C-alpha positions as a Markdown table, in Angstrom:
| # | Residue | x | y | z |
|---|---|---|---|---|
| 1 | Unk | 0.0 | 0.0 | 0.0 |
| 2 | Unk | 1.7 | 3.3 | -1.0 |
| 3 | Unk | 2.3 | 5.8 | 1.7 |
| 4 | Unk | 0.2 | 8.5 | 0.0 |
| 5 | Unk | -2.9 | 6.5 | -0.6 |
| 6 | Unk | -6.1 | 8.3 | -0.1 |
| 7 | Unk | -8.3 | 7.8 | 3.0 |
| 8 | Unk | -11.1 | 6.5 | 0.8 |
| 9 | Unk | -9.0 | 3.6 | -0.5 |
| 10 | Unk | -7.7 | 3.0 | 3.0 |
| 11 | Unk | -11.2 | 2.8 | 4.3 |
| 12 | Unk | -12.3 | 0.3 | 1.6 |
| 13 | Unk | -9.6 | -2.1 | 2.8 |
| 14 | Unk | -10.2 | -1.4 | 6.5 |
| 15 | Unk | -12.4 | -4.4 | 7.4 |
| 16 | Unk | -9.7 | -6.9 | 6.7 |
| 17 | Unk | -6.9 | -4.7 | 8.0 |
| 18 | Unk | -8.9 | -4.1 | 11.2 |
| 19 | Unk | -9.2 | -7.8 | 11.7 |
| 20 | Unk | -5.5 | -8.2 | 11.0 |
| 21 | Unk | -4.7 | -5.5 | 13.5 |
| 22 | Unk | -6.9 | -7.1 | 16.1 |
| 23 | Unk | -5.2 | -10.5 | 15.6 |
| 24 | Unk | -1.7 | -9.0 | 15.6 |
| 25 | Unk | -2.5 | -7.1 | 18.8 |
| 26 | Unk | -3.6 | -10.3 | 20.5 |
| 27 | Unk | -0.6 | -12.2 | 19.2 |
| 28 | Unk | 1.9 | -9.6 | 20.4 |
| 29 | Unk | 0.2 | -9.5 | 23.8 |
| 30 | Unk | 0.2 | -13.3 | 24.2 |
| 31 | Unk | 2.3 | -15.1 | 26.8 |
| 32 | Unk | 4.4 | -16.8 | 24.1 |
| 33 | Unk | 5.3 | -13.6 | 22.4 |
| 34 | Unk | 5.9 | -11.8 | 25.7 |
| 35 | Unk | 8.4 | -14.5 | 26.5 |
| 36 | Unk | 10.2 | -14.0 | 23.1 |
| 37 | Unk | 10.3 | -10.2 | 23.7 |
| 38 | Unk | 11.7 | -10.7 | 27.2 |
| 39 | Unk | 14.3 | -13.1 | 25.9 |
| 40 | Unk | 15.3 | -10.4 | 23.3 |
| 41 | Unk | 15.8 | -7.8 | 26.0 |
| 42 | Unk | 12.3 | -6.2 | 26.2 |
| 43 | Unk | 11.8 | -6.3 | 29.9 |
| 44 | Unk | 9.5 | -3.3 | 30.4 |
| 45 | Unk | 5.7 | -3.5 | 30.5 |
| 46 | Unk | 4.0 | -2.9 | 27.2 |
| 47 | Unk | 0.6 | -3.0 | 25.5 |
| 48 | Unk | -0.6 | -3.0 | 21.9 |
| 49 | Unk | -4.2 | -1.9 | 21.5 |
| 50 | Unk | -6.3 | -0.9 | 18.5 |
| 51 | Unk | -7.3 | 2.7 | 18.5 |
| 52 | Unk | -11.0 | 3.3 | 19.4 |
| 53 | Unk | -12.1 | 6.5 | 17.7 |
| 54 | Unk | -14.7 | 8.6 | 19.6 |
| 55 | Unk | -17.0 | 5.8 | 20.8 |
| 56 | Unk | -16.8 | 4.3 | 24.3 |
| 57 | Unk | -20.2 | 2.5 | 24.3 |
| 58 | Unk | -19.8 | 0.8 | 20.9 |
| 59 | Unk | -16.1 | 0.6 | 20.0 |
| 60 | Unk | -15.4 | 2.3 | 16.7 |
| 61 | Unk | -12.2 | 0.9 | 15.2 |
| 62 | Unk | -12.7 | 2.7 | 11.9 |
| 63 | Unk | -9.0 | 2.5 | 10.9 |
| 64 | Unk | -6.6 | -0.4 | 11.4 |
| 65 | Unk | -4.4 | 1.5 | 13.7 |
| 66 | Unk | -2.9 | 0.5 | 17.0 |
| 67 | Unk | -1.0 | 2.2 | 19.8 |
| 68 | Unk | 2.1 | 0.6 | 21.3 |
| 69 | Unk | 2.7 | 1.8 | 24.8 |
| 70 | Unk | 5.8 | 0.9 | 26.8 |
| 71 | Unk | 6.2 | 1.8 | 30.5 |
| 72 | Unk | 9.2 | 1.5 | 32.9 |
| 73 | Unk | 10.9 | 3.7 | 35.5 |
| 74 | Unk | 14.1 | 3.3 | 33.5 |
| 75 | Unk | 14.2 | 5.3 | 30.2 |
| 76 | Unk | 16.8 | 3.0 | 28.7 |
| 77 | Unk | 14.7 | -0.1 | 29.4 |
| 78 | Unk | 11.6 | 1.6 | 28.0 |
| 79 | Unk | 13.3 | 2.5 | 24.8 |
| 80 | Unk | 15.0 | -1.0 | 24.4 |
| 81 | Unk | 11.6 | -2.7 | 25.0 |
| 82 | Unk | 9.9 | -0.4 | 22.5 |
| 83 | Unk | 12.5 | -1.3 | 19.8 |
| 84 | Unk | 12.2 | -5.1 | 20.6 |
| 85 | Unk | 8.3 | -5.0 | 20.5 |
| 86 | Unk | 8.4 | -3.0 | 17.2 |
| 87 | Unk | 10.8 | -5.5 | 15.6 |
| 88 | Unk | 8.8 | -8.5 | 16.9 |
| 89 | Unk | 5.5 | -7.1 | 15.7 |
| 90 | Unk | 6.9 | -6.6 | 12.2 |
| 91 | Unk | 8.6 | -10.1 | 12.2 |
| 92 | Unk | 5.4 | -11.9 | 13.4 |
| 93 | Unk | 3.2 | -10.2 | 10.8 |
| 94 | Unk | 5.7 | -11.0 | 8.0 |
| 95 | Unk | 6.0 | -14.6 | 9.2 |
| 96 | Unk | 2.3 | -15.1 | 9.4 |
| 97 | Unk | 1.8 | -13.8 | 5.9 |
| 98 | Unk | 4.6 | -16.0 | 4.5 |
| 99 | Unk | 2.9 | -19.0 | 6.1 |
| 100 | Unk | -0.4 | -18.0 | 4.5 |
| 101 | Unk | 1.3 | -17.7 | 1.1 |
| 102 | Unk | 0.9 | -13.9 | 0.6 |
| 103 | Unk | 2.9 | -12.5 | -2.2 |
| 104 | Unk | 5.1 | -9.5 | -1.5 |
| 105 | Unk | 2.9 | -7.3 | -3.6 |
| 106 | Unk | -0.2 | -8.1 | -1.6 |
| 107 | Unk | 1.4 | -8.3 | 1.8 |
| 108 | Unk | 0.2 | -6.0 | 4.7 |
| 109 | Unk | 3.1 | -3.9 | 6.0 |
| 110 | Unk | 3.6 | -2.4 | 9.4 |
| 111 | Unk | 4.1 | 1.3 | 9.4 |
| 112 | Unk | 5.1 | 3.1 | 12.6 |
| 113 | Unk | 3.9 | 6.7 | 12.3 |
| 114 | Unk | 5.9 | 8.2 | 15.2 |
| 115 | Unk | 7.7 | 7.5 | 18.4 |
| 116 | Unk | 6.5 | 10.0 | 21.0 |
| 117 | Unk | 9.7 | 9.5 | 22.9 |
| 118 | Unk | 9.9 | 9.3 | 26.6 |
| 119 | Unk | 7.1 | 10.9 | 28.5 |
| 120 | Unk | 8.3 | 11.7 | 32.0 |
| 121 | Unk | 5.8 | 11.1 | 34.8 |
| 122 | Unk | 7.3 | 13.7 | 37.1 |
| 123 | Unk | 6.5 | 14.1 | 40.7 |
| 124 | Unk | 4.2 | 11.2 | 41.3 |
| 125 | Unk | 5.9 | 10.2 | 44.6 |
| 126 | Unk | 6.1 | 13.9 | 45.6 |
| 127 | Unk | 2.4 | 14.3 | 44.9 |
| 128 | Unk | 1.6 | 11.3 | 47.0 |
| 129 | Unk | 3.7 | 12.5 | 49.9 |
| 130 | Unk | 2.3 | 16.0 | 49.6 |
| 131 | Unk | -1.2 | 14.5 | 49.6 |
| 132 | Unk | -0.4 | 12.5 | 52.7 |
| 133 | Unk | 1.0 | 15.6 | 54.4 |
| 134 | Unk | -2.1 | 17.6 | 53.7 |
| 135 | Unk | -4.3 | 14.8 | 55.1 |
| 136 | Unk | -2.0 | 14.6 | 58.2 |
| 137 | Unk | -2.3 | 18.4 | 58.7 |
| 138 | Unk | -6.1 | 18.3 | 58.3 |
| 139 | Unk | -6.3 | 15.4 | 60.8 |
| 140 | Unk | -4.0 | 17.2 | 63.2 |
| 141 | Unk | -6.0 | 20.5 | 63.0 |
| 142 | Unk | -9.3 | 18.6 | 63.5 |
| 143 | Unk | -7.9 | 16.7 | 66.4 |
| 144 | Unk | -6.4 | 19.8 | 68.0 |
| 145 | Unk | -9.7 | 21.7 | 67.7 |
| 146 | Unk | -11.7 | 18.8 | 69.3 |
| 147 | Unk | -9.2 | 18.5 | 72.1 |
| 148 | Unk | -9.2 | 22.2 | 72.8 |
| 149 | Unk | -13.1 | 22.3 | 72.9 |
| 150 | Unk | -13.2 | 19.3 | 75.2 |
| 151 | Unk | -10.7 | 20.8 | 77.6 |
| 152 | Unk | -12.5 | 24.2 | 77.6 |
| 153 | Unk | -15.8 | 22.5 | 78.5 |
| 154 | Unk | -14.1 | 20.6 | 81.4 |
| 155 | Unk | -12.6 | 23.8 | 82.8 |
| 156 | Unk | -16.0 | 25.4 | 82.8 |
| 157 | Unk | -16.9 | 29.0 | 82.2 |
| 158 | Unk | -14.2 | 31.5 | 82.4 |
């Protein structure tokens, strides 16, 4: 499929490509493939999921596109796993098509649009600690207020 193909032609082929995308997502997320990816150095957590465009009640997978998400606290491990999963996804699709007897001219190709790069999740521990501190201060203030009122009642009027 040429890169500059129109959206109309892309949509006409979408049914079979969506089914292929769904199957490939399931294969790459399978335990067997996860083991292969881990053996090749992909040790971070990853997901491959079809993109659902604008419909939460009735999933609308109107284009055969998927998102590959890799997460890890270590940026190097994240990037290495991304590359391994990307390479594995391409190899698995090519292998399945060879087994099915697809000719190179009719083969479905994987095209990665973009790598968003690392997205830092800054401050999550700091936010959690700050939240706990706020809760502790509120609890302390409430307890101090209650204790002060109880002691004031026991002492009696002025």
